[in-house]
C-alpha positions in Angstrom: 104.6 80.9 116.1 106.6 84.1 115.4 108.7 86.2 117.8 108.1 89.9 118.2 110.9 92.0 116.6 111.7 93.4 120.1 111.9 89.9 121.6 109.3 90.7 124.2 106.9 87.9 123.2 105.5 85.9 120.4 102.2 85.4 118.4 100.5 82.3 117.1 97.4 81.8 115.1 94.3 80.0 116.5 90.9 79.5 115.0 88.4 82.0 116.3 85.9 79.3 117.3 88.6 77.8 119.5 89.7 81.1 121.2 87.3 81.1 124.2 88.1 77.4 125.1 91.8 78.1 124.7 91.7 81.1 127.1 89.6 79.2 129.6 92.1 76.3 129.6 95.0 78.8 129.9 93.3 80.5 132.9 92.8 77.1 134.7 96.5 76.2 134.0 97.6 79.6 135.3 95.6 79.0 138.5 96.7 75.5 139.1 100.3 75.6 137.7 101.2 79.2 138.7 104.8 78.4 139.4 105.3 76.9 135.9 103.2 79.3 133.9 105.2 82.6 134.0 103.7 84.2 130.9 100.4 85.7 129.8 98.3 85.1 126.7 96.0 87.7 125.1 94.3 88.3 121.8 96.1 90.8 119.6 94.1 93.7 118.4 96.7 94.3 115.7 99.7 92.3 114.5 102.9 93.6 116.1 106.2 93.9 114.3 107.6 90.4 113.9 111.1 89.1 113.6 112.0 88.4 110.0 113.8 85.1 109.8 114.5 82.3 107.4 112.8 84.0 104.4 109.3 84.1 105.9 107.4 87.3 105.0 106.3 89.9 107.6 102.7 88.9 106.9 103.0 85.3 108.0 99.2 84.7 107.8 99.2 85.3 104.1 102.2 83.1 103.5 100.5 80.2 105.3 97.2 80.5 103.3 98.8 78.8 100.3 100.0 75.8 102.3 103.5 77.1 103.0 105.1 77.6 106.4 103.6 75.4 109.1 101.1 73.3 107.2 98.4 75.4 105.5 95.9 77.3 107.7 98.4 78.0 110.5 99.4 75.8 113.3 101.5 72.7 112.9 99.9 70.7 110.2 96.4 71.7 111.5 96.9 69.8 114.7 
C-alpha cells in the first residue's frame, strides 16, 4: 500500500482475477457497515503520484517484481 503524494488516498495492488469479487465484497460492506466504511475504492486508470518514503522507488510495482518490498508479487507475502 502506498500513499498519494498529496495525502488524499492510497493505492494497493490486487490480482486482476480478484478485482470483481473484491469490489462486490466492498460494496456489500459499504451497504451493511456504512457508519464504519467512510472511504471509497476504485480501480486506477493510471498510477497517481505516490509518496516517496523509505527508499522505495516511485514505480513500486517494478520494485516488488523481484521479490523486494512486501513479498514478491505485491500484497503482504501473497496473502
